[in-house]
C-alpha positions in Angstrom: -15.8 13.1 40.6 -14.0 9.9 42.0 -15.0 7.6 39.1 -13.5 10.2 36.6 -10.4 10.5 38.5 -10.1 6.8 39.0 -10.7 5.9 35.3 -8.0 8.6 34.3 -5.4 7.0 36.6 -6.2 3.5 34.9 -6.2 5.0 31.6 -2.9 6.4 32.1 -1.5 3.1 33.0 -3.1 1.0 30.4 -3.1 3.4 27.3 -0.1 3.7 24.9 1.4 7.2 25.8 2.0 7.8 22.1 -1.7 7.7 21.1 -3.7 8.4 24.3 -4.9 11.6 25.5 -4.3 11.4 29.2 -5.4 14.9 30.4 -8.4 15.4 32.6 -10.6 16.3 29.8 -10.1 12.9 28.4 -11.0 11.4 31.8 -14.4 13.6 31.8 -15.1 12.1 28.3 -14.8 8.6 29.7 -16.9 9.6 32.5 -19.7 10.8 30.1 -19.3 7.9 28.0 -19.8 5.5 31.0 -22.8 7.4 32.2 -24.5 7.5 28.9 -24.0 3.7 28.4 -25.2 3.1 32.0 -28.4 4.9 31.2 -28.9 2.8 28.1 -28.2 -0.4 30.2 -30.9 0.7 32.8 -33.4 1.6 30.0 -32.9 -1.7 27.8 -30.4 -3.8 29.4 -27.3 -5.1 28.0 -28.4 -5.4 24.4 -29.4 -1.7 24.3 -26.1 -0.7 26.0 -24.2 -2.8 23.2 -26.2 -1.3 20.4 -25.3 2.3 21.6 -21.6 1.2 21.8 -21.6 -0.2 18.3 -23.3 3.0 16.9 -20.7 5.1 18.6 -17.8 2.8 17.5 -19.0 2.9 13.9 -19.6 6.5 13.7 -16.9 6.8 11.0 -19.1 5.0 8.6 -21.4 8.0 8.7 -18.7 10.5 7.8 -18.9 11.6 4.1 -15.5 11.7 2.3 -15.2 13.3 -1.1 -11.9 13.0 -3.1 -11.7 14.7 -6.4 -9.5 13.0 -9.0 -8.9 15.8 -11.5 -6.9 16.3 -14.5 -6.7 16.2 -18.3 -8.4 13.4 -20.3 -6.6 10.1 -20.8 -4.0 10.5 -18.0 -5.5 7.6 -16.1 -7.9 9.1 -13.7 -10.4 6.2 -14.1 -7.8 3.5 -13.6 -6.4 5.2 -10.6 -9.9 5.4 -9.0 -10.1 1.5 -9.6 -6.7 1.0 -8.2 -7.2 2.8 -5.0 -10.4 0.8 -4.5 -8.4 -2.3 -5.2 -10.6 -3.0 -8.2 -10.1 -3.9 -12.0 -12.1 -2.5 -14.9 -13.9 -5.7 -15.3 -15.3 -5.6 -11.5 -18.8 -4.7 -11.0 -19.0 -1.1 -10.1 -15.5 -0.1 -11.4 -14.8 3.0 -13.4 -14.9 2.7 -17.1 -11.5 2.6 -18.5 -10.5 2.8 -22.3 -8.2 4.0 -24.9 -10.5 6.9 -25.8 -12.0 9.6 -23.6 -14.2 7.8 -21.2 -15.0 10.5 -18.7 -17.4 13.0 -20.4 -19.5 13.7 -17.4 -18.9 13.8 -13.6 -19.0 10.4 -12.2 -18.9 9.1 -8.5 -17.5 5.9 -7.3 -17.9 4.6 -3.7 -15.3 2.7 -2.0 -16.3 -1.0 -1.5 -15.4 -1.0 2.2 -17.1 2.3 2.9 -20.0 3.7 0.7 -19.5 7.2 2.4 -16.0 7.4 0.9 -16.4 8.6 -2.7 -13.8 9.2 -5.5 -15.2 11.7 -8.1 -13.9 11.1 -11.7 -14.0 14.5 -13.1 -13.9 15.4 -16.9 -10.8 17.1 -18.2 -10.6 20.9 -18.5 -11.3 22.9 -21.5 -13.9 20.7 -23.3 -17.0 21.9 -24.7 -19.0 20.7 -21.9 -16.4 21.9 -19.3 -14.7 25.0 -20.4 -12.0 26.5 -18.3 -13.9 29.8 -17.7 -16.8 27.9 -15.5 -14.8 24.7 -14.9 -14.6 24.9 -11.1 -18.2 25.9 -10.6 -19.3 23.3 -13.1 -17.7 20.5 -11.0 -18.9 21.7 -7.7 -15.5 22.6 -6.4 -16.6 23.4 -2.8 -18.0 19.8 -2.1 -14.6 18.1 -2.3 -12.5 17.5 0.8 -9.2 16.8 -1.1 -7.8 17.1 -4.6 -5.6 14.6 -6.6 -4.3 16.3 -9.7 -3.4 13.5 -12.1 -1.1 13.8 -15.0 0.9 11.7 -17.4 3.6 11.9 -19.9 4.0 15.8 -19.7 3.0 18.8 -17.8 0.2 20.8 -19.6 -1.1 24.3 -19.3 -4.1 22.9 -17.8 -2.3 21.1 -15.1 -0.6 24.4 -14.1 -3.9 26.3 -14.1 -5.8 23.7 -12.0 -3.0 23.6 -9.5 -2.9 27.3 -9.1 -6.7 27.6 -8.7 -6.8 24.9 -6.1 -4.0 26.8 -4.2 -5.9 30.1 -4.6 -8.9 28.6 -2.7 -6.6 27.4 0.1 -7.4 23.7 -0.6 -4.9 20.9 -0.4 -3.8 18.7 -3.3 -1.3 16.1 -4.4 0.3 16.1 -7.7 0.2 12.4 -9.0 2.3 11.4 -12.1 0.8 8.2 -13.6 2.0 5.6 -16.1 5.5 5.4 -14.6 5.8 1.8 -15.9 4.9 2.7 -19.4 7.7 5.5 -19.2 10.2 2.9 -18.0 9.2 0.4 -20.7 9.5 2.9 -23.3 12.9 4.1 -22.2 14.1 0.6 -22.1 13.0 -0.1 -25.6 14.7 3.2 -26.9 17.8 2.7 -24.8 18.5 -1.0 -24.3 22.1 -0.7 -23.5 22.1 2.3 -21.2 18.6 1.9 -19.5 18.2 1.9 -15.8 14.8 2.1 -14.0 16.0 4.2 -11.3 17.6 6.8 -13.7 14.2 7.1 -15.4 12.1 7.5 -12.1 14.7 10.1 -10.8 14.7 12.1 -14.1 10.7 12.3 -14.1 10.7 13.3 -10.4 13.2 15.9 -10.8 11.6 17.4 -14.0 8.1 17.4 -12.3 9.4 19.2 -9.3 11.3 21.7 -11.3 8.1 22.5 -13.3 6.1 22.9 -10.0 8.7 25.2 -8.6 8.6 27.3 -11.7 5.0 27.7 -11.2 5.4 28.6 -7.5 4.0 25.2 -6.4 7.1 23.7 -5.2 5.7 22.6 -1.7 3.0 20.4 -3.4 3.7 16.6 -2.7 4.6 14.7 -5.8 3.9 11.0 -6.3 5.1 8.9 -9.0 2.7 5.7 -9.6 1.6 3.1 -11.9 -2.1 2.2 -11.6 -1.3 -1.5 -12.6 1.7 -1.9 -10.3 0.5 -0.8 -6.7 3.4 -2.4 -4.9 6.0 -0.3 -7.0 6.8 3.3 -6.9 4.9 5.7 -4.7 1.4 4.2 -4.6 1.8 3.1 -1.0 3.2 6.3 0.1 0.4 8.2 -1.6 -2.2 6.4 0.6 -0.3 7.1 3.7 0.2 10.8 2.9 -3.4 11.1 1.9 -4.5 9.9 5.3 -2.0 12.4 7.0 -3.0 15.2 5.0 -6.7 14.6 5.0 -8.9 17.1 6.8 -8.6 16.3 10.5 -12.2 15.6 11.4 -12.6 13.1 8.6 -9.1 11.4 8.9 -10.2 8.5 11.0 -12.9 7.5 8.5 -10.4 7.5 5.8 -7.9 5.2 7.4 -10.6 2.9 8.5 -11.7 2.7 4.7 -8.4 1.9 3.0 -6.8 -1.6 2.8 -3.8 -2.4 4.9 -1.4 -3.4 2.3 1.8 -1.8 3.8 3.4 -1.3 7.1 2.7 2.3 7.1 -1.0 1.7 6.6 -1.0 -1.0 9.2 0.6 1.4 11.7 -2.0 4.0 10.8 -4.7 1.6 11.5 -3.3 0.3 14.7 -3.0 3.9 16.1 -6.7 4.6 15.2 -8.1 1.4 16.6 -6.1 1.9 19.8 -7.3 5.4 20.2 -11.0 4.2 20.4 -10.4 1.3 22.8 -11.5 3.3 25.7 -15.1 3.3 24.3 -15.2 -0.4 24.4 -13.7 -0.4 28.1 -16.4 2.3 29.1 -19.1 -0.2 28.1 -17.8 -2.8 30.5 -17.6 -0.1 33.2 -21.0 1.2 32.5 -22.5 -2.5 33.0 -20.5 -2.8 36.2 -21.8 0.6 37.5 -25.4 0.0 36.5 -25.4 -3.4 38.2 -24.1 -2.2 41.5 -23.5 -5.7 42.7 -20.4 -7.3 44.4 -19.8 -8.9 41.1 -17.5 -7.2 38.6 -16.9 -8.1 35.0 -13.2 -8.3 34.4 -14.0 -8.1 30.6 -16.8 -9.2 28.6 -15.7 -12.1 26.4 -18.5 -11.5 23.7 -17.6 -7.8 23.5 -13.8 -8.3 23.2 -14.3 -11.0 20.5 -16.6 -8.7 18.6 -14.1 -5.8 18.7 -11.2 -8.4 17.9 -13.0 -9.2 14.8 -13.0 -5.8 13.6 -9.3 -5.7 14.2 -8.9 -8.8 12.2 -10.6 -7.3 9.3 -9.3 -3.8 9.5 -5.6 -5.3 9.4 -6.4 -7.3 6.4 -6.2 -10.8 7.9 -9.6 -12.2 6.7 -10.1 -14.2 3.7 -11.2 -11.5 1.3 -8.4 -9.2 2.2 -5.8 -12.0 2.0 -7.0 -12.9 -1.5 -6.9 -9.4 -2.6 -3.2 -9.1 -1.3 -2.2 -12.4 -2.8 -3.6 -11.1 -6.4 -1.7 -7.7 -5.7 1.5 -9.3 -4.9 1.3 -12.4 -7.2 1.5 -14.5 -4.1 -0.4 -17.8 -3.2 -3.4 -17.1 -0.9 -2.8 -20.4 1.0 0.7 -19.2 1.8 -0.6 -16.0 3.2 -3.3 -17.9 5.2 -0.6 -20.1 6.6 1.3 -17.0 8.0 -1.9 -16.0 9.7 -2.4 -19.4 11.1 1.0 -19.8 12.4 1.2 -16.2 14.0 -2.4 -16.5 15.5 -2.6 -20.2 16.1 -6.1 -20.0 14.5 -7.0 -22.7 12.0 -10.6 -21.2 11.4 -11.1 -17.4 11.0 -14.5 -17.3 12.8 -15.9 -16.0 15.9 -15.0 -19.3 17.5 -11.4 -18.9 16.3 -11.1 -15.4 17.6 -12.6 -16.5 20.9 -9.9 -19.2 21.2 -7.3 -16.7 20.5 -8.6 -14.2 23.2 -9.0 -17.0 25.7 -5.4 -18.2 24.9 -3.9 -14.6 25.5 -6.2 -14.2 28.7 -4.7 -17.5 30.2 -1.3 -16.1 29.6 -1.8 -12.6 31.0 0.4 -12.2 34.1 -1.4 -9.1 35.0 -4.7 -10.8 35.5 -4.5 -13.4 38.4 -7.9 -14.6 38.2 -9.3 -17.9 36.9 -9.0 -18.3 33.2 -11.9 -20.7 32.2 -14.4 -19.7 29.7 -17.1 -19.5 32.6 -14.9 -17.5 34.9 -13.7 -14.9 32.4 -17.0 -13.2 31.8 -17.9 -12.5 35.3 -15.7 -12.8 38.4 -16.2 -12.3 42.0 -14.3 -9.1 43.0 -14.6 -7.7 46.5 -15.5 -4.0 46.6 -13.0 -1.6 47.6 -14.5 1.2 49.6 -17.6 1.6 47.3 -18.9 0.6 44.0 -16.2 2.4 42.0 -13.9 -0.7 42.2 -16.2 -2.6 39.9 -16.0 -0.3 36.9 -12.5 0.4 37.4 -11.6 -3.3 37.4 -13.5 -4.0 34.2 -12.3 -0.9 32.5 -8.5 -1.9 33.1 -9.2 -5.5 32.2 -10.9 -4.6 28.9 -8.2 -2.2 27.9 -5.5 -4.6 28.8 -7.2 -7.5 26.8 -7.7 -5.4 23.8 -4.2 -4.1 23.8 -3.0 -7.8 23.9 -5.2 -8.8 21.0 -4.3 -5.7 18.9 -0.6 -6.1 19.4 -0.8 -9.7 18.3 -2.8 -9.0 15.1 -0.5 -6.1 14.3 2.6 -8.4 14.3 0.6 -10.9 12.2 -0.4 -8.3 9.7 3.2 -7.1 9.3 4.3 -10.7 8.8 1.7 -10.9 6.0 2.8 -7.8 4.1 6.4 -8.9 4.6 5.9 -12.4 3.1 6.0 -11.7 -0.6 9.3 -10.0 -0.3 10.7 -12.5 1.9 9.4 -15.4 -0.3 11.0 -14.1 -3.3 14.5 -14.2 -1.8 
C-alpha cells in the first residue's frame, strides 16, 4: 500500500510528535479516510466530499455527555451549573438560583456551545421526594458519566454517604467546596486584624482533605471554588481536571465544549484540534487522488479558511467569547479585541479576515516554494513523481503544514488574550 506508507512518512514529518500517533495503524486510518472521501468525491463531487469531511470533523457534537451535580440543598449546585456554562441567573436557560431550596426535582441544563453536554441539577439527599434509601435509583445513577459532589460551609453525613456510594460503584467524582469567597469575607469581618485570605483557604483545604481521609476517600480530588469569582481559587483547575479525568471516549467532546479562559484550557483545545488535522489533510489528498490529473492541490484555501474559523472560535478569539471573557475579568472588550488585532493583523473577524491571515502565513512559508497569489494557492501545477501518488502526498503535507501555522498563530494570540487582564492590572 504505497499511498499508506507515503502518507505515514509525510505525517511523521509534519505532525507534532507529542500529539500524533505515528504508527502504521494511524497510516492505515489515513488511507481509509482518503479512500472514503475519494469515493464521496466521485459520487457527488467536491461538495459531497466536503460534507462528509464536516460530518466527520463534527462527530464530537453528537456525543452525549452527562455530568451530575450532586449534593445537599443550598450548597450552590444551581449557581455552579450557571458558572460552568458562563451564564448568570438572569440569562435565558439559566438554572434557577435563590435563597430557598430551588431544586425539588431533577433538572437538566444543556451547555450553550454544545447541546449534547448536559449538567444535571440533582435534589438533595434525604428529602421526602428523594429519601436516602432509594436516592441513587431515583436519580438514575447509571446514566451519568461523571459526578461533582458539591458542598459548602461544612461536611455533612450525606456528603460522606454520597461519596462512598459513588466509589462503591466504581465511578469517578470530584469533591467541590463552594462559597470560598463568602468564607473569606466572613473571616475578615470576624478577624479584621489577623485575617489573611491565603490562611483561610489553606485551613479549609486541610480540613476538607482530613475529613476525606477519615472516610477513606483521601485520593478524591478537592477543588475550592466560588461560583461568582471564576478567575480565583480552583475553578480553572477544576475544568482542566474534569477534561483529563472524563471517560476517554467522551473527553474530546468535553474539551471542545468548554470555553478557553485559561492557558491550560487553551493547551487542551490546541492538542485536540491538532490531533484531528489529518482528517482535513485527507480531504485534500482524496480530491487529488480522485482527479488523477497532472494537477495537485497544494492546499484548498476554502477548506483551510473554514477550519481556521473553527480554531478562531474554539480558542475564544471571536466577538462573543471576547465579550464573555471581558465580563469575567472586568476588562474592556475593545482592549481584548485590540490584542487579537495586533497579534493576527486582522481588523475584521470574518471569513475574509481569516483568508487574509492564511494568505499572509502562506506567503511567508519557506517550506512552500510555489507562487503565493490567491489564484495560484488553490491549484498549482506539480509534476507527477513516478505515478499519481505524488499529488495526494503534496496536498496532504501542504494542508498539514498550513493548518499547523494557523493553529500556532492563534494559540499564541489566545494566550496573549488570557494574559492581558493580569498584565493590564500591573
